[in-house]
N, C-alpha and C positions, 0 to 999 in steps of 0.2 A: 194566653197567647193570642194576639190579634190575627185575624184571618190573612191579612197581607203578609205578616211575618211568616206565617205558616206556609203561604204560597211560595215565598222566597226560599225557604228551607227545602220545600218539595222540589222546586226547580233546581236548586243547588245539588240535590241528590241525584239528579238526572242531567248533570252538566253537559255531557257530550251531545246527547240528542237535542237538548234545549239549545245549546250553542250553535249547532248546525241549522236548526230552525230559525234562530234569530239572524244568523248570517244570510240565510236565503231571503228572509224578509228585508234585510238591509240592502241586499243587491237589487231586489225588486223596487225598493224605494229609490235607490240611486238611479235606476233606469227611468222610473216614472218622473222623478223630479228633474233628472238630467234632460229628458225630453222636453219638459216644461221650460227649463232654462234655455235650451237650444231653440225652442220655438219662439221665445221672447227675443232672443238674440238674432235669430234669422229674420223675424218680422222687422226688428229695428234696422238690421243691415239692409233689408229689402227696401224699407221706406227711405233709408238714408243713401240709396244709390245715387240720388241727385238731390241736392239741397241748395238753398239760396238762389234758386232759379224760379222766377215767378210765373213765366209762361213758356210753353213750347209751341211753335207754329209749324204748320206743314200743309200739304194739300188736304182738301176736305175728304175725310174718311171716317174712321171711328177713333174715339179717344184712346182706347187700348192699343189699337193698331199703330197709331202715331207714336205712342209711348214705346212700344216694342221696337220699332225700327230706329227711332231717334236716340233712345237711351240704351236699350238692351241689344241693339244690332240684330234683331230677329225679324225676318221678313223684309219686304220691300215696300217702298212708297207707291201709291197708285198713280201719283203724278208729282211733278216738281213745282217749286215756287220760283217764279221769275226773279231775276236779280233786281229789276225795277220795283217790284212789289216789296221785296225785302228792304230795299233802301227807303221806300215810303214809310214802312212800318217802323224801321229803326229811327226815322226822323221825327216820329211823333213826340210831342213835348213831354209826355208822361214817361217815355222810355229812357232809362239811364244808360243801358248798354245792350248790345245785340251781338250774338256770336253765330255765324252761319255754319251749317254742317252739310257736307256733300258726301253721299254714300253711293255704292254701286259696284266698286271693284273689290278685289280680295287678294290675299297672299297666303297660299297653302291653307285654305279654309278659314283664315282669319280675315275679318272685315277691314277694309281700308277706308279711312275717313279723312276727307279734306276739310280743313277749317283754317282759322287764323291763329296767330300766337296768343291772341286774347283768350282763347279757349283754356289755356293752362292757368290763367288767372281767374277766370270766371267759373269754371266747372268746380263745384264743391260737392263733397260727399261726407257722410257720417257727421251731420250737424255742422258743417262748415270747414272741414279739413280740405286743404288745397293739395293739388297734385305736386309731387316732389320727385326729383330725379335720383335714381340710384347711381347712374353714371351718365356722363355726357350732358347735353343741354338741348334747348329747343332748336327748331329748324332755323338755319341761317341761310343756306343756299336753296335754290329752287328745287333741287332734287335731294334734299335732306328728308329724313323720316325719323319719327320718334315711335318707339314700339313699347307695348305694355309688358308687364313682368311675365305673364304667361307665354307670350309670343317668344320672348328671349329665352325662357327656360325650356320650352318645348322644342324650339328649333335650334337652340344652342348658339344664338346670336350674341355678338358683342359690338360695342361702338366701333364704327369704321367699316363694318361688314357691308357688302352690297346686297340688295334685295331687288327682285323683279316683281312688279305688280301684275296680276292677271286681270284680264278684262271681264268684268261681271263676277258672279259668284259660281264657284265650282266650274270654272271655265278653263279650257286648255289653251286659249289664246292669250299670250303674254305680251306685255309692252317691253320686249327685250331691247328695243332701241333706246329706251329711256330708263335705265336702271337708277335706283335710289341708293343713297348711302345712309346708314344708321348714324344719326347724330346724338341720340340720347335714348336711355332706357328708364322707364318710370318705375318707381317703387310700387310694391304690391298694394292694391287698394281694395280688393274683394269686389270690384265693380266690373262691368263690361269693358272698361278702359284697359284692363289687364289683357284682354284678348283683341286689342285693336292696334292697327298700324295707322299712325297719324301723319298726314302730309299737309302741305298748304293747298288752298283752293286753286292757286295758280298752277301748282304741280298737276292737279287733276285735269285742268285744261290742257296743260302741256303734253301729257301722255296721250291725249285724245286728239291731237292736231291732225293725225293721219287716219282718224277713224270717223266713220259716218254710218248712222243707222245700225249700230251694233257690229259693224265689220270694218276691216282695214281697207282704205282706199287703194286702188291699184297704183303701181308705180314705186319709185324709190322713196324711202322715208325721208322726212325733213331733217336736216342736220340739227343736232342739239344746239349749236351756236346760233343758228337761225331762229330756233324756237325761243331762245332766251331773249331775242330782240322783239318778239311779238307782243301784242297787247293780250294778256292772258286773263283779263277780267272775266269772271264766270258769267254765263248767260242765265244759268238757273242753279238753284241749290235744292237740297232735299228737305231740310228743316232748319230751324233756328231757335236758339235759346234767348229769352228776353229777361231783363231785370228792370224793375220799375223804380222810379225815384221815390215813390211812396206806395206802400201796399194798398192804400186806399184806391189806387188807380187800376188795380189788377182787373176787376170786373168790367170797368169802363173800356179798357183797352181790349180785353177779351171779346166783348160784344162788338167793338168796332172792327176787329179782325174777322170775326165770324160773319159780319155783314159787309165785308170788303167787296166792292162792286167790280173791281178790275179782273179778279179771278176768284174762284171758290177756294177759300182758305179755312183752316180750323185752328183755333188756339185752345190749348188745354192747360189746366193747372196741374203740375206734376203730382202733387200730393193727392189730389182727388183721383187722378187716373191710376196712381199706384194702389190706392185703397180699392178701387174697382178691380184691378188686376189681381190683387191678393185675394179678393173674394172668389176669383175663378180658380186660382192655384192652391188656395188655402185648404181645400178638401184633403190634401195630402197630410197636413198636420193633424187633422181630425182622425185620419186613419192611424197615424203613428201614435197618437195619444190613446186610441182604443187598444192598440196592440200592447202598449206598455201597461195599461190598466189591467189587461188580461194576465200579464205577468204577475202583477201584485195579487190578483185574485187567486192565481195558481199557487203562489207562495202561501197565502192564507189557508187555502184548502189543504195544502201539505201540512200546515200546522195542525189543522183540525184532524187530519188523518193520523198524525203522530199522537195527539192526545187520545184519540179513539182507540188506536192500537195498543196504547199503554194502559188502558183501563183494566184489561184483564189481569195484568200484572199488579195492578194497584187495588184489586178488589179487597184484599185483606186490609190494606191501609184504610180504605173507606170504611170497612166494617169496624176496625178499631176506633176510628173517629166517631162512628155512630154509637159504639159501646160506651165511650166516655162522655156521651151526652150531646154530640153534634147532631143537629137535625138534618133531614134530607136537603132542605134548602141551603144549609151551610155548605154541604158537599158540592152542590151545584154552584154556589157562589165562589167556592175555592177554585173550581176549574175555570170559571169566567175570569177571575182575577189573574190566574196564571196565564191565560191567553192574552189578556190585555197587557200584562207585564212583558210578555215576549214580543208583542207587537210594538209596544212603546220602546223597548230596548232596540228592536230592529230599526225603527224609525229614526231614533237618535243616532245609532251607528251609521245608518244610511246617509243622514245629513252630514256627519263628519266625513264620510267617504266622498260625498258630493263636493263639498267645499275644498277638500284636499285635492281632488281631481281638477277642480276649476283653477286653483292656484297654479297647478303644474301645467295644465293644458291650455290655459287662456292665451299665452303668447304664441304657442304653436298654431292654434286655431286661427288667430288673427293674421299671422304671417303667411300661413299656408293656404287657407281658404278665404281669408278676408272676413271671417265670421267673428265678430266681437261679442263675447258673452260677458256682460258686466257682472262683477261679483258684488251683489247687494244682499241685504237681509231678506228673510223670507217675507213674501207678500201675504196679504190676507187670503188670497186664493191658495197659496202654498200651505199656510197654516191649516186651512180648511181641508186640504188633501191629507195632511198628516192626521188630523182628527178623524177623517173618514176611514183611514187605515186602521186606527185603533177601534173605532166603532164596528168596522167590518170584521175585525178579529173577534170581537165579542159575539157578533152574530153567527159566525161560522163555528164558534165553540159551543153554541147552544145544543147541537146534536149530541156530542159527548157528554155535556153537562146534564142533559135530560136523561141520558142513559144511566149516568151515575146516580141521578136522583131516584131512579126506579130500582136501583140495587137494594135489595133487602139486607138487613143485618144478618139473617141466617144464611143468605147466599154467600156473603163475604166470609163468614166463619167456616163454611164448608169447603173453601178452597184449600187444596193440599199444597204444601210447600215442596 
């Protein structure tokens, strides 16, 4: 009888304990490989927060800071970009399109962003997907607003509801005299757009007609009808997204903006800045991988403890094998093969659980969290992880195998039933 067949029969005779051990290994593999899949999906979703945008311009600061407040709505700009400078840059022959962004106000802790209707066409995410409306449409009136999916769900808004914008972030001063009407609700994207209230640039100017230096001017508010008749062209914006006619022009235009003489500006390439930002926040994924790896190690140590605790009950089995001619190295090999078979079975079962879970949970993760986890075959790294699990199982089984190796034939025969 081959040693592998003997190992299979031995495992079958202890089906319950072996099954529980294999199940524990399978769960640890699901956790470890699931974290790996989520890590890849999270990085892809993070990188695809903004796509098909060649440059982002803003006041001179740091590239990560500019990315954070212009794309992720985190933090504030150190300064604004004048409207004249934006027009000069937008008029460059290499620039195909330019979308201005104005930030600064909020609505119940959600950021308010002023822009143009061109934003809905030019902002792309997840490799080129365009913003789509769940209900309603873009801004048509001066005081129309489009809200993201998270804003609508959290605050219970629907199309036609009125909203009042607050001056600044976490401010108790509201623009109550110029309320907005929700004209559209965007579909879930998994990007900061979900947590944004979008209005027109002219609307941002309109609600600040009676404001100066961060405070309301004394006196009666200007009637809305009179505001509608005013020239509401913005004097400054927070940032802008640019698209080039050719990607060959990206570095040329970036250098020209960074050397712009009229005012200190900064132009960043979103992909490069995203990579830099991921390097800062990516330490969390390292910690998560480390925790899941420890779960795998714990499961393998549990397998080793199971084999070790069962050796005393198997001492007569070992003795009989020695009596029929099995060498001590054969006994040791038997235990190693058993450990590898359990680890291999657990790994295969874990992969089946993993892909079954992905098929079930993928639509939910995408719609709820905007986290798209692609269902693809195992990568070289993932195959290496599975191989490492089997090799680690062989290593942790060395202790019980060495103990069995040292069991003498007479010791086994002396065990009482």
